[in-house]
DSSP file (Angstrom, degrees, kcal/mol; ACC not computed):
  #  RESIDUE AA STRUCTURE BP1 BP2  ACC     N-H-->O    O-->H-N    N-H-->O    O-->H-N    TCO  KAPPA ALPHA  PHI   PSI    X-CA   Y-CA   Z-CA
    1    1 A M     >        0   0    0      0, 0.0     4,-2.4     0, 0.0     5,-0.2   0.000 360.0 360.0 360.0 -36.6   15.8   23.6   -7.3
    2    2 A M  H  >  +     0   0    0      1,-0.2     4,-2.6     2,-0.2     5,-0.2   0.903 360.0  50.5 -63.3 -39.1   16.4   19.8   -7.2
    3    3 A M  H  > S+     0   0    0      2,-0.2     4,-2.7     1,-0.2    -1,-0.2   0.898 109.4  50.7 -65.4 -39.0   13.6   19.4   -4.6
    4    4 A V  H  > S+     0   0    0      2,-0.2     4,-3.0     1,-0.2    -2,-0.2   0.921 111.7  47.9 -63.4 -43.1   11.2   21.4   -6.8
    5    5 A H  H  X S+     0   0    0     -4,-2.4     4,-2.4     2,-0.2    -2,-0.2   0.908 111.9  49.5 -64.6 -41.4   12.1   19.2   -9.8
    6    6 A Q  H  X S+     0   0    0     -4,-2.6     4,-2.0     2,-0.2    -2,-0.2   0.922 113.8  46.2 -62.9 -43.5   11.6   16.1   -7.7
    7    7 A C  H  X S+     0   0    0     -4,-2.7     4,-2.9     2,-0.2     5,-0.2   0.931 111.1  51.8 -63.8 -45.7    8.2   17.4   -6.5
    8    8 A N  H  X S+     0   0    0     -4,-3.0     4,-2.8     1,-0.2    -2,-0.2   0.900 108.8  51.5 -58.9 -41.0    7.1   18.4  -10.0
    9    9 A D  H  X S+     0   0    0     -4,-2.4     4,-1.9     2,-0.2    -1,-0.2   0.924 112.2  45.8 -61.1 -44.5    8.0   14.9  -11.3
   10   10 A A  H  X S+     0   0    0     -4,-2.0     4,-1.6     2,-0.2    -2,-0.2   0.912 114.9  46.9 -65.1 -42.6    5.9   13.3   -8.6
   11   11 A L  H  X S+     0   0    0     -4,-2.9     4,-2.5     1,-0.2    -2,-0.2   0.885 108.6  55.5 -67.3 -38.6    3.0   15.7   -9.1
   12   12 A R  H  X S+     0   0    0     -4,-2.8     4,-2.3    -5,-0.2    -1,-0.2   0.909 106.4  51.1 -59.2 -43.4    3.2   15.2  -12.9
   13   13 A Q  H  X S+     0   0    0     -4,-1.9     4,-2.4     1,-0.2    -1,-0.2   0.878 109.3  50.7 -63.0 -37.8    2.8   11.4  -12.4
   14   14 A I  H  X S+     0   0    0     -4,-1.6     4,-1.5     2,-0.2     6,-0.2   0.926 108.5  52.0 -65.5 -44.5   -0.3   12.0  -10.2
   15   15 A V  H  <>S+     0   0    0     -4,-2.5     5,-2.8     1,-0.2     3,-0.4   0.940 112.5  45.7 -54.8 -48.9   -1.8   14.3  -12.9
   16   16 A E  H ><5S+     0   0    0     -4,-2.3     3,-1.8     1,-0.2    -1,-0.2   0.887 107.5  56.7 -65.4 -40.1   -1.3   11.6  -15.5
   17   17 A R  H 3<5S+     0   0    0     -4,-2.4    -1,-0.2     1,-0.3    -2,-0.2   0.803 108.2  49.6 -60.7 -28.0   -2.7    8.8  -13.3
   18   18 A H  T 3<5S-     0   0    0     -4,-1.5    -1,-0.3    -3,-0.4    18,-0.2   0.181 124.7-101.0 -99.2  17.4   -5.9   10.8  -12.9
   19   19 A G  T < 5S+     0   0    0     -3,-1.8    16,-0.4     1,-0.2    -3,-0.2   0.635  80.2 131.4  78.9  13.2   -6.3   11.4  -16.6
   20   20 A G      < -     0   0    0     -5,-2.8     2,-0.4    -6,-0.2    14,-0.2  -0.345  48.3-136.7 -91.6 176.3   -5.0   14.9  -16.5
   21   21 A R  E     -A   33   0A   0     12,-2.3    12,-2.5   138,-0.3     2,-0.5  -0.990  14.0-128.9-137.2 126.2   -2.5   16.6  -18.7
   22   22 A E  E     -A   32   0A   0     -2,-0.4    10,-0.3    10,-0.2     3,-0.1  -0.621  22.3-174.9 -71.1 125.6    0.3   19.0  -17.6
   23   23 A V  E     -     0   0A   0      8,-3.2     2,-0.3    -2,-0.5     9,-0.2   0.889  57.5 -46.5 -86.6 -47.7    0.0   22.1  -19.7
   24   24 A K  E     -A   31   0A   0      7,-1.6     7,-3.2    57,-0.0     2,-0.4  -0.979  48.1-104.6-172.4 167.0    3.1   23.8  -18.4
   25   25 A T  E     -A   30   0A   0     -2,-0.3     2,-0.5     5,-0.2     5,-0.3  -0.870  23.3-162.8-103.1 145.8    5.1   24.9  -15.4
   26   26 A I  E >   -A   29   0A   0      3,-2.7     3,-1.8    -2,-0.4     2,-0.5  -0.866  62.9 -60.1-129.6  94.4    5.0   28.5  -14.4
   27   27 A G  T 3  S-     0   0    0     -2,-0.5   143,-0.0     1,-0.3    -2,-0.0  -0.545 123.6 -15.0  64.2-119.3    7.9   29.1  -12.1
   28   28 A D  T 3  S+     0   0    0     -2,-0.5   143,-0.8   143,-0.1     2,-0.3   0.162 124.8  90.6 -99.8  18.7    7.3   26.7   -9.2
   29   29 A A  E <   -AB  26 170A   0     -3,-1.8    -3,-2.7   141,-0.2     2,-0.4  -0.773  62.3-146.0-111.7 157.6    3.7   26.1  -10.2
   30   30 A I  E     -A   25   0A   0    139,-1.4     2,-0.5   127,-0.8    -5,-0.2  -0.976   4.5-156.4-120.4 135.2    2.2   23.5  -12.5
   31   31 A M  E     +A   24   0A   0     -7,-3.2    -8,-3.2    -2,-0.4    -7,-1.6  -0.965  23.5 167.9-110.3 126.7   -0.8   24.1  -14.7
   32   32 A A  E     -AC  22 167A   0    135,-1.4   135,-1.6    -2,-0.5     2,-0.3  -0.940  22.1-143.3-134.7 156.0   -2.7   20.9  -15.6
   33   33 A T  E     -AC  21 166A   0    -12,-2.5   -12,-2.3    -2,-0.3   127,-0.4  -0.902  10.8-171.3-121.2 151.6   -6.1   20.2  -17.2
   34   34 A F  E     - C   0 165A   0    131,-1.3   131,-2.0    -2,-0.3   -14,-0.1  -0.997  19.3-158.5-137.9 139.1   -8.6   17.5  -16.5
   35   35 A E  S    S+     0   0    0    -16,-0.4     2,-0.6    -2,-0.4    -1,-0.1   0.681  86.1  65.0 -87.2 -19.5  -11.7   16.6  -18.4
   36   36 A D     >  -     0   0    0    -18,-0.2     4,-1.7     1,-0.2    -1,-0.1  -0.917  69.1-158.7-108.8 115.4  -13.2   14.8  -15.4
   37   37 A C  H  > S+     0   0    0     -2,-0.6     4,-1.8     1,-0.2     5,-0.2   0.888  92.7  54.0 -60.4 -42.2  -13.9   17.1  -12.4
   38   38 A K  H  > S+     0   0    0      1,-0.2     4,-2.5     2,-0.2    -1,-0.2   0.912 108.2  50.4 -60.0 -42.0  -13.9   14.2   -9.9
   39   39 A E  H  > S+     0   0    0      1,-0.2     4,-2.5     2,-0.2    -1,-0.2   0.838 105.4  56.6 -67.1 -32.4  -10.4   13.2  -11.1
   40   40 A S  H  X S+     0   0    0     -4,-1.7     4,-1.9     2,-0.2    -1,-0.2   0.921 111.3  42.5 -65.2 -41.7   -9.1   16.7  -10.8
   41   41 A V  H  X S+     0   0    0     -4,-1.8     4,-2.3     2,-0.2    -2,-0.2   0.907 113.5  52.2 -70.4 -41.3  -10.1   16.8   -7.1
   42   42 A S  H  X S+     0   0    0     -4,-2.5     4,-2.4     1,-0.2    -2,-0.2   0.896 109.3  50.5 -60.0 -40.2   -8.8   13.3   -6.5
   43   43 A A  H  X S+     0   0    0     -4,-2.5     4,-2.4     2,-0.2    -1,-0.2   0.907 108.4  52.1 -64.6 -41.5   -5.5   14.3   -8.0
   44   44 A A  H  X S+     0   0    0     -4,-1.9     4,-2.0     2,-0.2    -2,-0.2   0.912 110.7  47.9 -61.5 -42.4   -5.3   17.4   -5.8
   45   45 A I  H  X S+     0   0    0     -4,-2.3     4,-2.3     1,-0.2    -1,-0.2   0.928 111.3  50.1 -63.7 -45.2   -5.9   15.2   -2.7
   46   46 A E  H  X S+     0   0    0     -4,-2.4     4,-2.6     1,-0.2    -2,-0.2   0.870 107.4  55.4 -63.1 -35.6   -3.3   12.7   -3.8
   47   47 A M  H  X S+     0   0    0     -4,-2.4     4,-1.6     2,-0.2    -1,-0.2   0.943 108.5  46.9 -60.9 -47.6   -0.7   15.5   -4.4
   48   48 A Q  H  X S+     0   0    0     -4,-2.0     4,-0.8     1,-0.2    -2,-0.2   0.919 114.3  47.2 -61.8 -42.5   -1.1   16.7   -0.8
   49   49 A K  H >X S+     0   0    0     -4,-2.3     4,-1.3     1,-0.2     3,-0.7   0.880 107.1  57.3 -66.7 -37.4   -0.8   13.2    0.5
   50   50 A Q  H 3X S+     0   0    0     -4,-2.6     4,-2.7     1,-0.2    -1,-0.2   0.844 100.1  58.8 -61.9 -33.5    2.2   12.5   -1.6
   51   51 A L  H 3X S+     0   0    0     -4,-1.6     4,-2.4     2,-0.2    13,-0.3   0.782  98.0  59.0 -70.3 -25.1    4.0   15.5   -0.1
   52   52 A I  H <X S+     0   0    0     -4,-0.8     4,-1.5    -3,-0.7    -1,-0.2   0.937 110.9  42.3 -63.2 -45.1    3.6   13.9    3.4
   53   53 A V  H  < S+     0   0    0     -4,-1.3    -2,-0.2     2,-0.2    -1,-0.2   0.917 114.4  51.2 -65.3 -44.6    5.6   10.9    2.1
   54   54 A F  H  < S+     0   0    0     -4,-2.7    -2,-0.2     1,-0.2    -1,-0.2   0.883 114.9  42.7 -60.1 -40.6    8.1   13.2    0.2
   55   55 A N  H >< S+     0   0    0     -4,-2.4     3,-1.9     1,-0.2    -1,-0.2   0.741  91.3  87.6 -79.5 -24.7    8.7   15.3    3.4
   56   56 A A  T 3< S+     0   0    0     -4,-1.5    -1,-0.2     1,-0.3    -2,-0.1   0.838  92.5  39.4 -49.8 -48.6    8.9   12.4    5.9
   57   57 A P  T 3  S+     0   0    0      0, 0.0    -1,-0.3     0, 0.0    -2,-0.1   0.544 103.9  87.6 -82.1  -2.3   12.7   11.6    5.5
   58   58 A R  S <  S-     0   0    0     -3,-1.9     5,-0.1    -4,-0.2    -3,-0.0  -0.632  86.7-100.9 -98.5 151.9   13.7   15.3    5.3
   59   59 A P    >   -     0   0    0      0, 0.0     3,-2.4     0, 0.0     4,-0.3  -0.350  41.3-107.7 -62.5 151.5   14.5   17.8    8.1
   60   60 A E  G >  S+     0   0    0      1,-0.3     3,-1.7     2,-0.2    -2,-0.1   0.831 118.3  60.2 -53.4 -37.6   11.6   20.1    8.8
   61   61 A Q  G 3  S+     0   0    0      1,-0.3    -1,-0.3     3,-0.0    -3,-0.0   0.677 104.7  51.5 -68.3 -13.9   13.4   23.1    7.3
   62   62 A D  G <  S+     0   0    0     -3,-2.4    -1,-0.3    -7,-0.1    -2,-0.2   0.318  81.1 125.5-102.1   7.3   13.4   21.2    3.9
   63   63 A H    <   -     0   0    0     -3,-1.7     2,-0.4    -4,-0.3   -11,-0.1  -0.380  49.9-145.7 -68.5 145.1    9.7   20.3    3.9
   64   64 A V        -     0   0    0    -13,-0.3     2,-0.3    -2,-0.1    -9,-0.1  -0.930  16.8-176.7-113.5 134.2    7.8   21.3    0.8
   65   65 A F        -     0   0    0     -2,-0.4   107,-2.6   -10,-0.0     2,-0.3  -0.952   6.6-157.5-128.3 149.3    4.2   22.4    0.9
   66   66 A I  E     -D  171   0A   0     -2,-0.3    34,-2.6   105,-0.2    35,-0.4  -0.931  10.6-146.8-127.2 153.3    1.8   23.3   -1.9
   67   67 A R  E     -D  170   0A   0    103,-2.0   103,-2.1    -2,-0.3     2,-0.4  -0.913  21.0-157.8-107.7 142.3   -1.4   25.3   -2.3
   68   68 A I  E     -De 169 102A   0     33,-2.4    35,-2.9    -2,-0.4     2,-0.4  -0.987  11.6-175.1-129.2 131.5   -3.9   24.1   -4.9
   69   69 A G  E     -De 168 103A   0     99,-1.5    99,-2.7    -2,-0.4    89,-1.1  -0.986   8.0-170.9-121.7 134.1   -6.6   26.1   -6.6
   70   70 A L  E     +De 167 104A   0     33,-2.1    35,-1.7    -2,-0.4     2,-0.3  -0.962   6.6 174.7-127.0 143.5   -9.1   24.4   -9.0
   71   71 A N  E     -D  166   0A   0     95,-1.7    95,-2.9    -2,-0.4     2,-0.4  -0.944  17.2-144.2-139.9 160.5  -11.6   25.9  -11.3
   72   72 A Y  E     +D  165   0A   0     -2,-0.3     2,-0.3    93,-0.3    93,-0.2  -0.990  44.5  88.7-128.8 136.3  -14.1   24.5  -13.9
   73   73 A G  E    S-D  164   0A   0     91,-1.6    91,-1.9    -2,-0.4     2,-0.2  -0.967  70.7 -46.1 166.5-175.4  -15.1   26.1  -17.2
   74   74 A N  E     -D  163   0A   0     -2,-0.3    12,-0.8    89,-0.2     2,-0.3  -0.565  51.3-177.2 -80.2 141.3  -14.4   26.6  -20.9
   75   75 A G        -     0   0    0     87,-2.0     2,-0.6    -2,-0.2     9,-0.2  -0.879  28.7-115.5-132.9 167.6  -11.0   27.4  -22.0
   76   76 A I  E     -I   83   0B   0      7,-2.8     7,-2.7    -2,-0.3     2,-0.5  -0.929  27.0-157.2-106.1 121.1   -9.2   28.2  -25.3
   77   77 A V  E     +I   82   0B   0     -2,-0.6     2,-0.3     5,-0.2     5,-0.2  -0.879  23.6 157.8-102.6 125.0   -6.7   25.6  -26.3
   78   78 A K  E >   -I   81   0B   0      3,-2.2     3,-1.5    -2,-0.5    -2,-0.1  -0.964  66.3  -9.6-149.4 127.5   -4.0   26.8  -28.7
   79   79 A S  T 3  S-     0   0    0     -2,-0.3     3,-0.1     1,-0.3    -1,-0.1   0.900 127.1 -55.3  52.1  47.2   -0.5   25.3  -29.4
   80   80 A N  T 3  S+     0   0    0      1,-0.2     2,-0.3   -56,-0.0    -1,-0.3   0.696 119.2 107.1  60.2  21.8   -0.8   22.9  -26.4
   81   81 A D  E <   -I   78   0B   0     -3,-1.5    -3,-2.2   -57,-0.0     2,-0.4  -0.833  62.5-134.9-121.4 164.2   -1.5   25.8  -24.0
   82   82 A V  E     +I   77   0B   0     -2,-0.3     2,-0.3    -5,-0.2    -5,-0.2  -0.976  25.0 174.7-124.3 135.1   -4.8   26.8  -22.4
   83   83 A F  E     +I   76   0B   0     -7,-2.7    -7,-2.8    -2,-0.4     3,-0.2  -0.823  26.1  65.6-130.3 167.4   -6.0   30.4  -22.2
   84   84 A G  S >> S-     0   0    0     -2,-0.3     4,-1.8    -9,-0.2     3,-0.9  -0.477  90.9 -46.2 114.8-179.3   -9.1   32.2  -21.0
   85   85 A D  H 3> S+     0   0    0      1,-0.3     4,-3.1     2,-0.2     5,-0.3   0.804 122.8  66.1 -59.7 -33.3  -11.1   33.1  -17.9
   86   86 A V  H 3> S+     0   0    0    -12,-0.8     4,-1.7    -3,-0.2    -1,-0.3   0.888 106.8  42.2 -58.7 -38.8  -11.0   29.5  -16.6
   87   87 A V  H <> S+     0   0    0     -3,-0.9     4,-2.3     2,-0.2    -1,-0.2   0.910 113.8  51.3 -73.3 -43.8   -7.2   29.8  -16.1
   88   88 A N  H  X S+     0   0    0     -4,-1.8     4,-2.0     1,-0.2    -2,-0.2   0.919 112.1  46.3 -60.3 -44.4   -7.4   33.3  -14.7
   89   89 A V  H  X S+     0   0    0     -4,-3.1     4,-2.9     2,-0.2     5,-0.2   0.909 109.5  54.4 -66.5 -41.1  -10.0   32.3  -12.1
   90   90 A A  H  X S+     0   0    0     -4,-1.7     4,-2.6    -5,-0.3    -1,-0.2   0.918 108.6  49.7 -57.6 -42.5   -8.0   29.1  -11.2
   91   91 A S  H  X S+     0   0    0     -4,-2.3     4,-1.7     2,-0.2    65,-0.4   0.908 111.7  47.7 -63.0 -41.9   -5.0   31.3  -10.5
   92   92 A R  H  X S+     0   0    0     -4,-2.0     4,-0.6     2,-0.2    -2,-0.2   0.886 111.3  51.1 -66.8 -38.3   -7.1   33.7   -8.3
   93   93 A V  H >X S+     0   0    0     -4,-2.9     3,-1.2     1,-0.2     4,-0.8   0.926 109.4  50.8 -63.5 -44.4   -8.6   30.7   -6.4
   94   94 A E  H >< S+     0   0    0     -4,-2.6     3,-0.8     1,-0.3    -1,-0.2   0.861 102.1  61.2 -60.7 -35.7   -5.1   29.3   -5.8
   95   95 A S  H 3< S+     0   0    0     -4,-1.7    59,-4.1     1,-0.3    -1,-0.3   0.697  99.8  56.3 -68.0 -16.8   -4.1   32.7   -4.5
   96   96 A V  H << S+     0   0    0     -3,-1.2    56,-1.5    -4,-0.6    -1,-0.3   0.776  92.4  91.5 -80.5 -28.0   -6.7   32.4   -1.7
   97   97 A A    <<  -     0   0    0     -4,-0.8    57,-0.3    -3,-0.8   -30,-0.1  -0.253  65.5-144.1 -70.8 153.4   -5.3   29.0   -0.5
   98   98 A V    >   -     0   0    0      1,-0.1     3,-1.6   -30,-0.1   -30,-0.3  -0.714  47.6 -65.6-105.0 164.1   -2.7   28.6    2.2
   99   99 A P  T 3  S+     0   0    0      0, 0.0   -32,-0.2     0, 0.0    -1,-0.1  -0.225 125.0  19.0 -52.1 139.5    0.0   25.9    2.1
  100  100 A E  T 3  S+     0   0    0    -34,-2.6     2,-0.4     1,-0.3   -33,-0.2   0.591 102.6 119.5  72.8  16.9   -1.4   22.4    2.4
  101  101 A Q    <   -     0   0    0     -3,-1.6   -33,-2.4   -35,-0.4     2,-0.5  -0.876  51.6-154.5-115.0 145.2   -4.9   23.6    1.3
  102  102 A I  E     -e   68   0A   0     38,-0.5    38,-2.3    -2,-0.4     2,-0.4  -0.980  17.6-175.5-114.9 118.3   -7.1   22.7   -1.7
  103  103 A V  E     -eF  69 139A   0    -35,-2.9   -33,-2.1    -2,-0.5     2,-0.3  -0.952   2.5-167.9-117.2 134.1   -9.5   25.5   -2.6
  104  104 A I  E     -eF  70 138A   0     34,-3.1    34,-2.5    -2,-0.4   -33,-0.2  -0.887  19.7-115.4-122.0 153.4  -12.1   25.0   -5.4
  105  105 A S  E  >  - F   0 137A   0    -35,-1.7     4,-2.4    -2,-0.3    32,-0.2  -0.262  31.0-106.7 -77.8 167.7  -14.3   27.5   -7.2
  106  106 A D  H  > S+     0   0    0     30,-0.7     4,-2.1     1,-0.2     5,-0.1   0.858 119.3  56.1 -62.0 -36.7  -18.1   27.6   -7.1
  107  107 A T  H  > S+     0   0    0      2,-0.2     4,-0.7     1,-0.2    -1,-0.2   0.885 110.8  42.7 -67.8 -37.0  -18.3   26.2  -10.6
  108  108 A L  H >> S+     0   0    0    -38,-0.2     4,-1.7     2,-0.2     3,-0.7   0.893 110.4  56.5 -73.4 -39.2  -16.2   23.1   -9.7
  109  109 A N  H 3X S+     0   0    0     -4,-2.4     4,-2.8     1,-0.3     5,-0.3   0.891 101.7  57.3 -57.8 -39.5  -18.1   22.7   -6.4
  110  110 A Q  H 3< S+     0   0    0     -4,-2.1     4,-0.3     1,-0.2    -1,-0.3   0.826 109.9  45.8 -59.5 -31.3  -21.4   22.5   -8.4
  111  111 A R  H << S+     0   0    0     -4,-0.7    -1,-0.2    -3,-0.7    -2,-0.2   0.783 125.1  26.6 -82.8 -29.4  -19.9   19.6  -10.4
  112  112 A V  H >X S+     0   0    0     -4,-1.7     3,-1.1    -3,-0.2     4,-0.5   0.692  99.9  76.8-111.9 -21.7  -18.4   17.5   -7.5
  113  113 A A  G >< S+     0   0    0     -4,-2.8     3,-1.3     1,-0.3    -3,-0.1   0.898  93.9  53.8 -60.2 -42.1  -20.4   18.3   -4.3
  114  114 A A  G 34 S+     0   0    0     -4,-0.3    -1,-0.3    -5,-0.3    -2,-0.1   0.665  92.2  74.5 -69.3 -15.6  -23.4   16.2   -5.3
  115  115 A L  G <4 S-     0   0    0     -3,-1.1    -1,-0.3     1,-0.1    -2,-0.2   0.789  89.5-145.7 -67.2 -26.1  -21.1   13.1   -5.8
  116  116 A G    <<  +     0   0    0     -3,-1.3    -3,-0.1    -4,-0.5    -2,-0.1   0.685  68.5 110.6  69.9  17.5  -20.8   12.8   -2.0
  117  117 A V        +     0   0    0     -5,-0.5     2,-0.3     1,-0.0    -4,-0.1   0.774  67.6  52.4 -92.5 -31.0  -17.2   11.6   -2.5
  118  118 A F  S    S-     0   0    0     -6,-0.4     2,-0.8    -5,-0.1    -2,-0.1  -0.779  76.7-125.6-113.3 150.3  -15.4   14.6   -1.0
  119  119 A K  E     +G  141   0A   0     22,-0.5    22,-2.9    -2,-0.3     2,-0.4  -0.853  40.5 179.4 -92.2 111.2  -15.6   16.5    2.2
  120  120 A I  E     -G  140   0A   0     -2,-0.8     2,-0.4    20,-0.2    20,-0.2  -0.943  12.3-167.9-122.1 134.0  -16.1   20.0    1.1
  121  121 A S  E     -G  139   0A   0     18,-2.6    18,-3.0    -2,-0.4     2,-0.4  -0.945  27.4-115.9-121.4 142.2  -16.6   23.1    3.3
  122  122 A H  E     -G  138   0A   0     -2,-0.4    16,-0.3    16,-0.2     3,-0.1  -0.630  24.2-172.3 -74.3 124.8  -17.7   26.6    2.3
  123  123 A L  E     -     0   0A   0     14,-2.6     2,-0.3    -2,-0.4    15,-0.2   0.765  45.4-105.6 -87.1 -28.6  -14.8   29.1    2.9
  124  124 A G  E     -G  137   0A   0     13,-1.2    13,-2.5     2,-0.0     2,-0.4  -0.843  45.0 -45.7 133.9-172.8  -16.9   32.2    2.2
  125  125 A R  E     -G  136   0A   0     -2,-0.3     2,-0.4    11,-0.2    11,-0.2  -0.836  55.0-169.8-100.7 135.6  -17.3   34.8   -0.5
  126  126 A F  E     -G  135   0A   0      9,-2.9     9,-2.8    -2,-0.4     2,-0.7  -0.958  25.5-132.3-129.4 142.3  -14.2   36.3   -2.0
  127  127 A A  E     -G  134   0A   0     -2,-0.4     2,-0.5     7,-0.2     7,-0.2  -0.847  30.1-151.0 -86.6 117.9  -13.4   39.2   -4.3
  128  128 A L    >   -     0   0    0     -2,-0.7     3,-2.6     5,-0.6   -35,-0.1  -0.817  26.4-100.7 -96.7 129.0  -11.1   37.8   -6.9
  129  129 A K  T 3  S+     0   0    0     -2,-0.5     3,-0.1     1,-0.3   -37,-0.1  -0.159 105.4   6.7 -50.2 126.8   -8.6   40.3   -8.4
  130  130 A G  T 3  S+     0   0    0      1,-0.2     2,-0.4   -38,-0.0    -1,-0.3   0.497 107.2 110.7  79.9   3.5   -9.7   41.4  -11.8
  131  131 A K    <   -     0   0    0     -3,-2.6     2,-0.3     2,-0.1    -1,-0.2  -0.895  68.8-120.3-115.9 142.6  -13.1   39.7  -11.5
  132  132 A E  S    S-     0   0    0     -2,-0.4    -3,-0.0    -3,-0.1    -4,-0.0  -0.621  74.9  -1.0 -81.2 133.4  -16.5   41.3  -11.2
  133  133 A G  S    S-     0   0    0     -2,-0.3    -5,-0.6     2,-0.0     2,-0.2   0.197  92.9 -66.3  75.9 162.5  -18.5   40.4   -8.1
  134  134 A D  E     - G   0 127A   0     -7,-0.2     2,-0.4    -9,-0.0    -7,-0.2  -0.511  45.3-149.7 -83.9 154.3  -17.7   38.1   -5.2
  135  135 A R  E     - G   0 126A   0     -9,-2.8    -9,-2.9    -2,-0.2     2,-0.4  -0.966  16.1-120.1-126.2 141.6  -17.4   34.3   -5.7
  136  136 A D  E     - G   0 125A   0     -2,-0.4   -30,-0.7   -11,-0.2     2,-0.3  -0.655  33.3-166.8 -75.5 132.6  -18.1   31.5   -3.3
  137  137 A L  E     -FG 105 124A   0    -13,-2.5   -14,-2.6    -2,-0.4   -13,-1.2  -0.916   1.9-158.6-123.0 153.2  -15.0   29.4   -2.6
  138  138 A F  E     -FG 104 122A   0    -34,-2.5   -34,-3.1    -2,-0.3     2,-0.4  -0.932  10.8-136.1-133.3 149.3  -14.8   26.0   -1.0
  139  139 A E  E     -FG 103 121A   0    -18,-3.0   -18,-2.6    -2,-0.3     2,-0.6  -0.889  12.8-144.7-105.8 137.6  -12.1   23.9    0.7
  140  140 A V  E     - G   0 120A   0    -38,-2.3   -38,-0.5    -2,-0.4     2,-0.3  -0.902  17.7-137.4 -98.8 119.8  -11.6   20.2    0.1
  141  141 A A  E     + G   0 119A   0    -22,-2.9   -22,-0.5    -2,-0.6     3,-0.1  -0.611  29.9 169.0 -75.5 133.1  -10.6   18.3    3.2
  142  142 A W        +     0   0    0     -2,-0.3     2,-0.4     1,-0.1    -1,-0.1   0.495  53.9  57.1-125.9  -9.5   -7.8   15.9    2.4
  143  143 A N  S >  S-     0   0    0      1,-0.1     3,-1.1   -95,-0.0    -1,-0.1  -0.940  79.6-119.7-127.5 153.1   -6.5   14.7    5.7
  144  144 A E  T 3  S+     0   0    0     -2,-0.4    -1,-0.1     1,-0.3    -3,-0.0   0.903 112.3  33.6 -53.7 -51.4   -8.3   13.1    8.7
  145  145 A G  T 3  S+     0   0    0     -3,-0.1    -1,-0.3     2,-0.0     2,-0.0   0.399  91.2 127.0 -89.9   3.9   -7.5   15.7   11.2
  146  146 A G    <   -     0   0    0     -3,-1.1     2,-0.3     1,-0.0    -5,-0.1  -0.310  37.2-170.0 -68.4 142.6   -7.6   18.6    8.9
  147  147 A T        -     0   0    0     -2,-0.0     2,-0.3    -6,-0.0    -2,-0.0  -0.886  36.3 -86.2-125.7 160.3   -9.8   21.6    9.6
  148  148 A T        -     0   0    0     -2,-0.3   -26,-0.0    -9,-0.1   -47,-0.0  -0.499  47.4-158.6 -66.5 127.5  -10.8   24.6    7.5
  149  149 A R        -     0   0    0     -2,-0.3   -51,-0.1     1,-0.1     2,-0.1  -0.772  27.4 -95.7-105.6 151.4   -8.2   27.2    7.9
  150  150 A P        -     0   0    0      0, 0.0     2,-0.1     0, 0.0    -1,-0.1  -0.420  48.3-112.7 -62.5 142.4   -8.6   30.9    7.2
  151  151 A A        -     0   0    0    -28,-0.2     2,-0.3    -2,-0.1   -54,-0.2  -0.434  31.1-161.9 -77.0 151.2   -7.6   31.7    3.7
  152  152 A A        -     0   0    0    -56,-1.5     2,-1.1    -2,-0.1    -3,-0.0  -0.848  30.5 -99.0-126.5 165.1   -4.6   33.9    3.0
  153  153 A A  S    S+     0   0    0     -2,-0.3   -57,-0.2     2,-0.0     2,-0.2  -0.743  70.7 121.4 -91.1  98.2   -3.5   35.8    0.0
  154  154 A H        -     0   0    0    -59,-4.1     2,-0.4    -2,-1.1   -57,-0.2  -0.754  52.2-113.7-138.1-175.7   -0.8   33.6   -1.8
  155  155 A T        +     0   0    0     -2,-0.2     2,-0.2    16,-0.1   -60,-0.2  -0.992  40.1 135.5-137.7 134.6   -0.5   32.0   -5.2
  156  156 A V        -     0   0    0    -65,-0.4     2,-0.3    -2,-0.4    14,-0.3  -0.897  23.2-166.4-163.1 145.3   -0.5   28.4   -6.8
  157  157 A V        +     0   0    0     12,-0.8    11,-1.1    -2,-0.2  -127,-0.8  -0.997  18.7 166.5-143.4 137.9   -2.2   26.9   -9.8
  158  158 A L  E     -H  167   0A   0     10,-1.7    10,-0.8   -89,-1.1  -127,-0.2  -0.957  36.3-177.5-140.3 131.8   -2.9   23.5  -11.4
  159  159 A G  E      H  166   0A   0      7,-0.8     7,-0.6    -2,-0.3  -138,-0.3  -0.622 360.0 360.0-140.2-175.8   -5.5   23.4  -14.2
  160  160 A G              0   0    0   -127,-0.4     5,-0.3     4,-0.4     6,-0.2   0.395 360.0 360.0-150.2 360.0   -8.3   22.2  -17.5
  161        !              0   0    0      0, 0.0     0, 0.0     0, 0.0     0, 0.0   0.000 360.0 360.0 360.0 360.0    0.0    0.0    0.0
  162  161 A A              0   0    0      0, 0.0   -87,-2.0     0, 0.0     2,-0.5   0.000 360.0 360.0 360.0 -71.8  -12.0   22.9  -23.5
  163  162 A K  E     + D   0  74A   0    -89,-0.2     2,-0.3    -3,-0.1   -89,-0.2  -0.994 360.0 123.9-101.0 114.2  -14.5   22.2  -20.5
  164  163 A F  E     - D   0  73A   0    -91,-1.9   -91,-1.6    -2,-0.5     2,-0.4  -0.980  64.3 -96.8-160.8 168.4  -12.1   21.1  -17.8
  165  164 A S  E     -CD  34  72A   0   -131,-2.0  -131,-1.3    -2,-0.3     2,-0.5  -0.780  31.0-148.6 -91.8 140.6  -10.9   21.7  -14.4
  166  165 A V  E     -CH  33 159A   0    -95,-2.9   -95,-1.7    -7,-0.6    -7,-0.8  -0.954  12.9-168.2-110.0 125.8   -7.8   23.8  -14.0
  167  166 A V  E     -CH  32 158A   0   -135,-1.6  -135,-1.4    -2,-0.5   -97,-0.2  -0.951   4.7-173.7-115.7 130.4   -5.6   22.9  -11.1
  168  167 A L  E     - D   0  69A   0    -99,-2.7   -10,-1.7   -11,-1.1   -99,-1.5  -0.898   3.7-178.3-126.6 102.9   -2.8   25.2  -10.0
  169  168 A P  E     - D   0  68A   0      0, 0.0  -139,-1.4     0, 0.0   -12,-0.8  -0.815   5.2-173.5 -97.6 142.9   -0.4   24.0   -7.3
  170  169 A K  E     -BD  29  67A   0   -103,-2.1  -103,-2.0    -2,-0.4  -141,-0.2  -0.984  21.3-118.9-134.3 146.5    2.3   26.2   -6.0
  171  170 A F  E       D   0  66A   0   -143,-0.8  -105,-0.2    -2,-0.4   -16,-0.1  -0.510 360.0 360.0 -84.0 149.7    5.2   25.5   -3.7
  172  171 A K              0   0    0   -107,-2.6  -106,-0.1    -2,-0.2    -1,-0.1   0.365 360.0 360.0 -97.5 360.0    5.7   27.3   -0.4
C-alpha cells in the first residue's frame, strides 16, 4: 500500500504540472481531467517515464507498472466529480492496455495526431464493453525502444466538460 501511495503522489504531481486535475482515486487507479489534449498525452508519457525512475532502486519483484487509457469528450461535472460516456469510454480504453502501455481513443487521436508531437500507432478496432460498434484505438509510444504490443484485457483509468480522461492503473 505504501508503494501505491508513493506512486499516486508522484502521478498526482505530474497531472498538476500538466494542467490537469485529479478527480478521484478508484482503488489503485487515478481519474484525472485535462482541458488540453496535448497535455493529457504528455502527462501520460511522463507518468510512464517516472515509473522507470521509481522502479530503478527496487528489486524487480517490487516494480510497479501502470496501464493508461485516455479519451476525449463531453462530461458531466457535479460535486467535483465527472460522469458520463467520456469516463466510461476512458475506462474501457484503459482495459485494453497492457502494463507500461498508453492507449488513446479515436476521439483523442483526432485531436493530437495532427500536432506531429507524438508517435502514435493504430492498434486496431475494438469492441468496448457496453458500447455500440467497434472503435479504433491507438497506442502512444513513450520510450525509444518501445514497440506496439498486442492489447490485453485489463483495467486502468486517468481522465477529463470537454476534456481528456486519463485512467492509469497499477499492475
